[in-house]
Backbone and ligand atoms as CSV (ligand in chain L), in Angstrom:
chain,resi,resn,atom,element,x,y,z
A,1,MET,N,N,-21.719,-19.803,-9.479
A,1,MET,CA,C,-21.268,-18.582,-8.856
A,1,MET,C,C,-21.728,-17.359,-9.648
A,2,SER,N,N,-22.225,-16.411,-8.943
A,2,SER,CA,C,-22.786,-15.237,-9.692
A,2,SER,C,C,-21.666,-14.353,-10.189
A,3,ARG,N,N,-22.024,-13.555,-11.164
A,3,ARG,CA,C,-21.071,-12.611,-11.744
A,3,ARG,C,C,-20.605,-11.627,-10.611
A,4,ARG,N,N,-21.553,-11.270,-9.714
A,4,ARG,CA,C,-21.129,-10.387,-8.615
A,4,ARG,C,C,-20.120,-11.043,-7.660
A,5,THR,N,N,-20.336,-12.257,-7.383
A,5,THR,CA,C,-19.392,-12.975,-6.555
A,5,THR,C,C,-18.049,-13.055,-7.220
A,6,LEU,N,N,-18.053,-13.406,-8.452
A,6,LEU,CA,C,-16.747,-13.486,-9.195
A,6,LEU,C,C,-16.055,-12.166,-9.181
A,7,ALA,N,N,-16.779,-11.092,-9.425
A,7,ALA,CA,C,-16.120,-9.763,-9.453
A,7,ALA,C,C,-15.605,-9.453,-8.116
A,8,LEU,N,N,-16.315,-9.801,-7.026
A,8,LEU,CA,C,-15.832,-9.604,-5.641
A,8,LEU,C,C,-14.590,-10.328,-5.394
A,9,LEU,N,N,-14.543,-11.575,-5.781
A,9,LEU,CA,C,-13.340,-12.443,-5.577
A,9,LEU,C,C,-12.154,-11.839,-6.343
A,10,LEU,N,N,-12.359,-11.416,-7.483
A,10,LEU,CA,C,-11.290,-10.876,-8.335
A,10,LEU,C,C,-10.812,-9.595,-7.706
A,11,GLY,N,N,-11.781,-8.800,-7.197
A,11,GLY,CA,C,-11.393,-7.507,-6.541
A,11,GLY,C,C,-10.565,-7.733,-5.262
A,12,LEU,N,N,-10.695,-8.889,-4.676
A,12,LEU,CA,C,-9.904,-9.162,-3.494
A,12,LEU,C,C,-8.503,-9.775,-3.838
A,13,GLY,N,N,-8.211,-9.812,-5.144
A,13,GLY,CA,C,-6.868,-10.253,-5.556
A,13,GLY,C,C,-6.745,-11.740,-5.601
A,14,LEU,N,N,-7.796,-12.422,-5.694
A,14,LEU,CA,C,-7.742,-13.822,-5.797
A,14,LEU,C,C,-7.335,-14.263,-7.221
A,15,VAL,N,N,-6.904,-15.431,-7.359
A,15,VAL,CA,C,-6.357,-15.886,-8.626
A,15,VAL,C,C,-7.317,-16.822,-9.345
A,16,VAL,N,N,-7.513,-16.533,-10.604
A,16,VAL,CA,C,-8.386,-17.433,-11.367
A,16,VAL,C,C,-7.506,-18.554,-11.794
A,17,VAL,N,N,-7.989,-19.781,-11.463
A,17,VAL,CA,C,-7.204,-20.942,-11.937
A,17,VAL,C,C,-7.723,-21.420,-13.249
A,18,ALA,N,N,-6.949,-22.100,-13.911
A,18,ALA,CA,C,-7.371,-22.592,-15.229
A,18,ALA,C,C,-8.495,-23.523,-15.206
A,19,CYS,N,N,-9.405,-23.294,-16.123
A,19,CYS,CA,C,-10.555,-24.225,-16.260
A,19,CYS,C,C,-10.083,-25.149,-17.364
A,20,SER,N,N,-10.045,-26.429,-17.084
A,20,SER,CA,C,-9.422,-27.368,-18.055
A,20,SER,C,C,-10.390,-27.880,-19.027
A,21,GLY,N,N,-11.460,-27.224,-19.160
A,21,GLY,CA,C,-12.444,-27.745,-20.169
A,21,GLY,C,C,-13.320,-28.753,-19.449
A,22,GLY,N,N,-13.517,-29.846,-20.069
A,22,GLY,CA,C,-14.344,-30.881,-19.493
A,22,GLY,C,C,-15.816,-30.556,-19.565
A,23,VAL,N,N,-16.170,-29.800,-20.515
A,23,VAL,CA,C,-17.632,-29.417,-20.667
A,23,VAL,C,C,-18.405,-30.677,-20.939
A,24,GLY,N,N,-19.460,-30.849,-20.201
A,24,GLY,CA,C,-20.305,-32.011,-20.443
A,24,GLY,C,C,-19.826,-33.284,-19.733
A,25,GLY,N,N,-18.658,-33.212,-19.057
A,25,GLY,CA,C,-18.135,-34.359,-18.400
A,25,GLY,C,C,-18.979,-34.738,-17.153
A,26,ALA,N,N,-18.793,-35.957,-16.664
A,26,ALA,CA,C,-19.445,-36.416,-15.483
A,26,ALA,C,C,-18.702,-35.924,-14.287
A,27,GLY,N,N,-19.344,-35.966,-13.091
A,27,GLY,CA,C,-18.695,-35.667,-11.879
A,27,GLY,C,C,-18.786,-34.179,-11.531
A,28,SER,N,N,-18.020,-33.821,-10.503
A,28,SER,CA,C,-18.103,-32.419,-9.968
A,28,SER,C,C,-17.560,-31.454,-10.970
A,29,PRO,N,N,-18.187,-30.296,-11.031
A,29,PRO,CA,C,-17.651,-29.252,-11.897
A,29,PRO,C,C,-16.333,-28.698,-11.371
A,30,THR,N,N,-15.431,-28.331,-12.238
A,30,THR,CA,C,-14.158,-27.753,-11.855
A,30,THR,C,C,-14.451,-26.333,-11.352
A,31,PRO,N,N,-13.960,-25.985,-10.105
A,31,PRO,CA,C,-14.117,-24.597,-9.683
A,31,PRO,C,C,-13.434,-23.555,-10.575
A,32,LEU,N,N,-14.080,-22.510,-10.808
A,32,LEU,CA,C,-13.471,-21.443,-11.658
A,32,LEU,C,C,-12.512,-20.601,-10.837
A,33,VAL,N,N,-12.780,-20.436,-9.567
A,33,VAL,CA,C,-11.960,-19.553,-8.772
A,33,VAL,C,C,-11.618,-20.300,-7.505
A,34,THR,N,N,-10.281,-20.288,-7.168
A,34,THR,CA,C,-9.800,-20.855,-5.960
A,34,THR,C,C,-8.978,-19.816,-5.188
A,35,GLN,N,N,-9.301,-19.572,-3.925
A,35,GLN,CA,C,-8.624,-18.689,-3.132
A,35,GLN,C,C,-7.223,-19.243,-2.743
A,36,LEU,N,N,-6.172,-18.468,-2.995
A,36,LEU,CA,C,-4.840,-18.891,-2.616
A,36,LEU,C,C,-4.445,-18.055,-1.393
A,37,PRO,N,N,-4.463,-18.656,-0.222
A,37,PRO,CA,C,-4.173,-17.944,0.981
A,37,PRO,C,C,-2.705,-17.527,1.048
A,38,ASP,N,N,-2.484,-16.446,1.744
A,38,ASP,CA,C,-1.055,-16.013,1.947
A,38,ASP,C,C,-0.344,-17.099,2.727
A,39,ASP,N,N,0.792,-17.594,2.320
A,39,ASP,CA,C,1.518,-18.691,2.969
A,39,ASP,C,C,2.799,-18.054,3.580
A,40,PRO,N,N,2.763,-18.012,4.917
A,40,PRO,CA,C,3.925,-17.365,5.651
A,40,PRO,C,C,5.227,-18.023,5.408
A,41,SER,N,N,5.187,-19.306,4.953
A,41,SER,CA,C,6.552,-20.032,4.698
A,41,SER,C,C,7.150,-19.619,3.416
A,42,HIS,N,N,6.496,-18.779,2.641
A,42,HIS,CA,C,7.104,-18.303,1.377
A,42,HIS,C,C,7.207,-16.806,1.420
A,43,PRO,N,N,8.058,-16.248,0.581
A,43,PRO,CA,C,8.143,-14.778,0.494
A,43,PRO,C,C,6.783,-14.171,0.138
A,44,TYR,N,N,6.537,-13.005,0.667
A,44,TYR,CA,C,5.318,-12.283,0.255
A,44,TYR,C,C,5.710,-11.473,-1.035
A,45,THR,N,N,4.951,-11.709,-2.061
A,45,THR,CA,C,5.308,-11.170,-3.377
A,45,THR,C,C,4.419,-10.005,-3.752
A,46,ILE,N,N,5.071,-8.874,-4.115
A,46,ILE,CA,C,4.401,-7.651,-4.574
A,46,ILE,C,C,4.790,-7.533,-6.032
A,47,THR,N,N,3.849,-7.379,-6.889
A,47,THR,CA,C,4.079,-7.404,-8.323
A,47,THR,C,C,3.848,-6.011,-8.913
A,48,ALA,N,N,4.851,-5.472,-9.641
A,48,ALA,CA,C,4.686,-4.252,-10.334
A,48,ALA,C,C,4.138,-4.575,-11.725
A,49,ILE,N,N,2.988,-4.016,-12.025
A,49,ILE,CA,C,2.386,-4.219,-13.351
A,49,ILE,C,C,2.004,-2.880,-13.843
A,50,ASP,N,N,2.773,-2.263,-14.657
A,50,ASP,CA,C,2.427,-1.046,-15.340
A,50,ASP,C,C,1.803,0.012,-14.458
A,51,TYR,N,N,2.715,0.598,-13.646
A,51,TYR,CA,C,2.366,1.774,-12.789
A,51,TYR,C,C,1.457,1.419,-11.652
A,52,HIS,N,N,1.527,0.148,-11.225
A,52,HIS,CA,C,0.735,-0.259,-10.038
A,52,HIS,C,C,1.476,-1.388,-9.343
A,53,PHE,N,N,1.487,-1.295,-7.981
A,53,PHE,CA,C,2.061,-2.400,-7.149
A,53,PHE,C,C,0.896,-3.283,-6.716
A,54,HIS,N,N,0.801,-4.428,-7.257
A,54,HIS,CA,C,-0.305,-5.373,-6.926
A,54,HIS,C,C,-0.052,-6.015,-5.639
A,55,ASP,N,N,-1.073,-6.111,-4.837
A,55,ASP,CA,C,-1.051,-6.785,-3.482
A,55,ASP,C,C,-0.303,-5.974,-2.430
A,56,ALA,N,N,-0.416,-4.703,-2.526
A,56,ALA,CA,C,0.339,-3.847,-1.515
A,56,ALA,C,C,-0.533,-2.594,-1.172
A,57,HIS,N,N,-1.774,-2.826,-1.117
A,57,HIS,CA,C,-2.704,-1.602,-0.836
A,57,HIS,C,C,-3.672,-1.855,0.258
A,58,PRO,N,N,-3.265,-2.178,1.476
A,58,PRO,CA,C,-1.892,-2.505,1.898
A,58,PRO,C,C,-1.658,-4.003,1.757
A,59,THR,N,N,-0.415,-4.402,2.227
A,59,THR,CA,C,-0.153,-5.826,2.310
A,59,THR,C,C,-0.959,-6.371,3.487
A,60,PRO,N,N,-1.163,-7.689,3.540
A,60,PRO,CA,C,-1.593,-8.238,4.857
A,60,PRO,C,C,-0.528,-7.952,5.898
A,61,THR,N,N,-0.861,-8.224,7.123
A,61,THR,CA,C,0.105,-8.042,8.197
A,61,THR,C,C,1.143,-9.146,8.054
A,62,LEU,N,N,2.408,-8.694,7.933
A,62,LEU,CA,C,3.523,-9.628,7.720
A,62,LEU,C,C,4.387,-9.672,8.943
A,63,SER,N,N,4.885,-10.893,9.233
A,63,SER,CA,C,5.804,-10.988,10.393
A,63,SER,C,C,7.100,-10.268,10.115
A,64,GLU,N,N,7.819,-9.930,11.193
A,64,GLU,CA,C,9.020,-9.182,11.056
A,64,GLU,C,C,10.140,-9.908,10.254
A,65,ASP,N,N,10.081,-11.192,10.297
A,65,ASP,CA,C,11.154,-12.017,9.667
A,65,ASP,C,C,10.736,-12.430,8.227
A,66,ARG,N,N,9.608,-11.972,7.797
A,66,ARG,CA,C,9.129,-12.400,6.491
A,66,ARG,C,C,9.990,-11.829,5.320
A,67,THR,N,N,10.293,-12.639,4.438
A,67,THR,CA,C,10.927,-12.129,3.138
A,67,THR,C,C,9.917,-11.461,2.265
A,68,VAL,N,N,10.227,-10.331,1.776
A,68,VAL,CA,C,9.254,-9.685,0.814
A,68,VAL,C,C,10.000,-9.597,-0.511
A,69,ARG,N,N,9.246,-9.989,-1.558
A,69,ARG,CA,C,9.767,-10.115,-2.887
A,69,ARG,C,C,9.029,-9.136,-3.802
A,70,TRP,N,N,9.787,-8.376,-4.613
A,70,TRP,CA,C,9.141,-7.546,-5.641
A,70,TRP,C,C,9.494,-8.159,-6.990
A,71,THR,N,N,8.548,-8.122,-7.865
A,71,THR,CA,C,8.777,-8.619,-9.227
A,71,THR,C,C,8.087,-7.712,-10.215
A,72,ASN,N,N,8.699,-7.544,-11.366
A,72,ASN,CA,C,8.192,-6.619,-12.351
A,72,ASN,C,C,7.614,-7.425,-13.527
A,73,GLN,N,N,6.272,-7.472,-13.612
A,73,GLN,CA,C,5.632,-8.154,-14.771
A,73,GLN,C,C,4.996,-7.125,-15.730
A,74,GLY,N,N,5.512,-5.952,-15.639
A,74,GLY,CA,C,5.007,-4.902,-16.548
A,74,GLY,C,C,5.926,-4.762,-17.783
A,75,THR,N,N,5.812,-3.635,-18.398
A,75,THR,CA,C,6.541,-3.424,-19.719
A,75,THR,C,C,7.574,-2.301,-19.596
A,76,VAL,N,N,7.743,-1.711,-18.487
A,76,VAL,CA,C,8.797,-0.641,-18.265
A,76,VAL,C,C,9.485,-0.962,-16.988
A,77,THR,N,N,10.664,-0.332,-16.872
A,77,THR,CA,C,11.407,-0.495,-15.607
A,77,THR,C,C,10.729,0.263,-14.526
A,78,HIS,N,N,10.673,-0.394,-13.366
A,78,HIS,CA,C,10.063,0.316,-12.193
A,78,HIS,C,C,11.239,0.369,-11.127
A,79,ASN,N,N,10.880,0.783,-9.923
A,79,ASN,CA,C,11.796,1.009,-8.846
A,79,ASN,C,C,11.063,0.780,-7.560
A,80,VAL,N,N,11.792,0.354,-6.557
A,80,VAL,CA,C,11.276,0.259,-5.173
A,80,VAL,C,C,12.093,1.125,-4.254
A,81,THR,N,N,11.465,2.174,-3.764
A,81,THR,CA,C,12.107,3.054,-2.802
A,81,THR,C,C,11.323,2.969,-1.503
A,82,ILE,N,N,12.116,2.673,-0.423
A,82,ILE,CA,C,11.508,2.502,0.921
A,82,ILE,C,C,12.195,3.594,1.782
A,83,PRO,N,N,11.643,4.736,1.950
A,83,PRO,CA,C,12.303,5.806,2.700
A,83,PRO,C,C,12.729,5.416,4.119
A,84,ALA,N,N,11.890,4.579,4.782
A,84,ALA,CA,C,12.215,4.298,6.237
A,84,ALA,C,C,13.539,3.662,6.364
A,85,ILE,N,N,14.052,2.938,5.360
A,85,ILE,CA,C,15.395,2.357,5.515
A,85,ILE,C,C,16.338,2.839,4.481
A,86,GLY,N,N,15.970,3.943,3.759
A,86,GLY,CA,C,16.906,4.480,2.814
A,86,GLY,C,C,17.262,3.584,1.650
A,87,PHE,N,N,16.257,2.751,1.327
A,87,PHE,CA,C,16.450,1.714,0.217
A,87,PHE,C,C,15.852,2.229,-1.036
A,88,SER,N,N,16.636,2.017,-2.087
A,88,SER,CA,C,16.082,2.335,-3.454
A,88,SER,C,C,16.720,1.378,-4.454
A,89,GLU,N,N,15.966,0.594,-5.219
A,89,GLU,CA,C,16.507,-0.379,-6.105
A,89,GLU,C,C,15.630,-0.372,-7.383
A,90,ASP,N,N,16.270,-0.204,-8.504
A,90,ASP,CA,C,15.529,-0.289,-9.778
A,90,ASP,C,C,15.091,-1.776,-10.059
A,91,LEU,N,N,14.008,-1.899,-10.743
A,91,LEU,CA,C,13.413,-3.205,-10.987
A,91,LEU,C,C,13.086,-3.305,-12.513
A,92,PRO,N,N,14.063,-3.754,-13.274
A,92,PRO,CA,C,13.841,-3.881,-14.753
A,92,PRO,C,C,12.745,-4.855,-15.078
A,93,VAL,N,N,12.250,-4.798,-16.250
A,93,VAL,CA,C,11.178,-5.713,-16.744
A,93,VAL,C,C,11.645,-7.147,-16.503
A,94,GLY,N,N,10.762,-7.973,-15.861
A,94,GLY,CA,C,11.063,-9.363,-15.633
A,94,GLY,C,C,11.931,-9.625,-14.462
A,95,ALA,N,N,12.443,-8.581,-13.812
A,95,ALA,CA,C,13.379,-8.762,-12.679
A,95,ALA,C,C,12.637,-9.007,-11.381
A,96,THR,N,N,13.372,-9.604,-10.421
A,96,THR,CA,C,12.836,-9.873,-9.072
A,96,THR,C,C,13.972,-9.685,-8.082
A,97,PHE,N,N,13.622,-9.109,-6.976
A,97,PHE,CA,C,14.541,-9.146,-5.859
A,97,PHE,C,C,13.777,-9.297,-4.537
A,98,GLU,N,N,14.505,-9.636,-3.536
A,98,GLU,CA,C,13.870,-9.946,-2.241
A,98,GLU,C,C,14.626,-9.167,-1.131
A,99,ILE,N,N,13.953,-8.859,-0.052
A,99,ILE,CA,C,14.493,-8.347,1.158
A,99,ILE,C,C,14.098,-9.315,2.264
A,100,ARG,N,N,15.160,-10.013,2.820
A,100,ARG,CA,C,14.827,-10.912,3.896
A,100,ARG,C,C,14.630,-10.169,5.243
A,101,GLY,N,N,13.695,-10.603,6.040
A,101,GLY,CA,C,13.488,-9.962,7.290
A,101,GLY,C,C,13.145,-8.482,7.207
A,102,LEU,N,N,12.381,-8.105,6.213
A,102,LEU,CA,C,12.107,-6.712,5.935
A,102,LEU,C,C,11.545,-5.980,7.191
A,103,GLY,N,N,10.652,-6.696,7.926
A,103,GLY,CA,C,10.056,-6.013,9.075
A,103,GLY,C,C,11.086,-5.673,10.153
A,104,LYS,N,N,12.081,-6.566,10.360
A,104,LYS,CA,C,13.152,-6.203,11.284
A,104,LYS,C,C,13.942,-5.071,10.882
A,105,LYS,N,N,14.276,-5.065,9.571
A,105,LYS,CA,C,15.013,-3.931,9.045
A,105,LYS,C,C,14.267,-2.585,9.171
A,106,LEU,N,N,12.952,-2.690,9.026
A,106,LEU,CA,C,12.104,-1.502,9.098
A,106,LEU,C,C,11.936,-0.977,10.534
A,107,GLY,N,N,12.236,-1.921,11.522
A,107,GLY,CA,C,12.161,-1.471,12.937
A,107,GLY,C,C,10.961,-2.074,13.632
A,108,GLY,N,N,10.316,-3.084,13.137
A,108,GLY,CA,C,9.271,-3.735,13.803
A,108,GLY,C,C,7.931,-3.300,13.389
A,109,PRO,N,N,6.874,-3.705,14.190
A,109,PRO,CA,C,5.500,-3.441,13.837
A,109,PRO,C,C,5.180,-2.014,13.419
A,110,GLY,N,N,4.440,-1.888,12.384
A,110,GLY,CA,C,4.058,-0.568,11.861
A,110,GLY,C,C,3.619,-0.654,10.454
A,111,THR,N,N,3.408,0.520,9.896
A,111,THR,CA,C,2.941,0.673,8.537
A,111,THR,C,C,3.976,1.544,7.779
A,112,TYR,N,N,4.461,0.985,6.654
A,112,TYR,CA,C,5.598,1.623,5.954
A,112,TYR,C,C,5.255,1.768,4.505
A,113,GLN,N,N,5.546,2.947,4.023
A,113,GLN,CA,C,5.256,3.339,2.626
A,113,GLN,C,C,6.492,3.026,1.719
A,114,PHE,N,N,6.166,2.647,0.514
A,114,PHE,CA,C,7.189,2.565,-0.512
A,114,PHE,C,C,6.636,3.106,-1.873
A,115,TYR,N,N,7.486,3.366,-2.776
A,115,TYR,CA,C,6.988,3.942,-4.039
A,115,TYR,C,C,8.058,3.620,-5.164
A,116,CYS,N,N,7.562,3.845,-6.377
A,116,CYS,CA,C,8.452,3.831,-7.512
A,116,CYS,C,C,8.897,5.222,-7.865
A,117,ARG,N,N,10.217,5.447,-7.794
A,117,ARG,CA,C,10.701,6.812,-8.011
A,117,ARG,C,C,10.468,7.293,-9.434
A,118,PHE,N,N,10.210,6.400,-10.380
A,118,PHE,CA,C,10.048,6.844,-11.768
A,118,PHE,C,C,8.597,7.255,-11.998
A,119,HIS,N,N,7.642,6.770,-11.169
A,119,HIS,CA,C,6.260,6.946,-11.526
A,119,HIS,C,C,5.468,7.512,-10.303
A,120,THR,N,N,6.083,8.410,-9.628
A,120,THR,CA,C,5.288,9.009,-8.466
A,120,THR,C,C,4.092,9.819,-9.023
A,121,VAL,N,N,4.285,10.307,-10.303
A,121,VAL,CA,C,3.216,11.154,-10.835
A,121,VAL,C,C,1.976,10.287,-11.074
A,122,PHE,N,N,2.153,8.950,-11.241
A,122,PHE,CA,C,1.007,8.067,-11.399
A,122,PHE,C,C,0.502,7.475,-10.013
A,123,GLY,N,N,1.167,7.943,-8.974
A,123,GLY,CA,C,0.818,7.415,-7.650
A,123,GLY,C,C,1.253,5.959,-7.455
A,124,MET,N,N,2.318,5.594,-8.136
A,124,MET,CA,C,2.807,4.216,-7.973
A,124,MET,C,C,3.476,3.969,-6.623
A,125,ALA,N,N,2.693,3.484,-5.726
A,125,ALA,CA,C,3.201,3.332,-4.313
A,125,ALA,C,C,2.439,2.168,-3.674
A,126,GLY,N,N,2.957,1.782,-2.505
A,126,GLY,CA,C,2.285,0.751,-1.732
A,126,GLY,C,C,2.517,0.901,-0.249
A,127,THR,N,N,1.925,0.064,0.513
A,127,THR,CA,C,2.014,0.124,1.951
A,127,THR,C,C,2.326,-1.316,2.462
A,128,ILE,N,N,3.361,-1.378,3.249
A,128,ILE,CA,C,3.729,-2.657,3.905
A,128,ILE,C,C,3.313,-2.621,5.341
A,129,VAL,N,N,2.609,-3.635,5.770
A,129,VAL,CA,C,2.151,-3.674,7.183
A,129,VAL,C,C,2.917,-4.800,7.895
A,130,ILE,N,N,3.650,-4.384,8.917
A,130,ILE,CA,C,4.382,-5.333,9.772
A,130,ILE,C,C,3.718,-5.453,11.149
A,131,GLY,N,N,3.420,-6.663,11.513
A,131,GLY,CA,C,2.768,-6.867,12.826
A,131,GLY,C,C,3.367,-7.976,13.648
L,1,CU,CU,CU,7.264,2.492,-11.830
């Protein structure tokens, strides 16, 4: 895989899986990058990492009944404010919360903004797409 391809895959938010070594071993080489498709049977996870909401620029199109989960893997407390439903919840370091059926609560298909009330100056915001 070329460096350009790797950079492209990483830019698309794909996850690098561990390379378990095996240098010089026989058989097929271990892939360095594996695409992890969005799985509708699980909550859609948006991760706050130091003034950025990862995987929400925008989200993929989510069904109305999908659970959306926010988790904070950064080093400071963040917040999730969703003006369309008057929701605002702080998200301490390491914390996670979920909203079940977020699309239904939002009122159905559409594009909805959310942001961190502590870090608007950094543009810490995201877009949820319900379809
Ligand atoms: Cu924040």
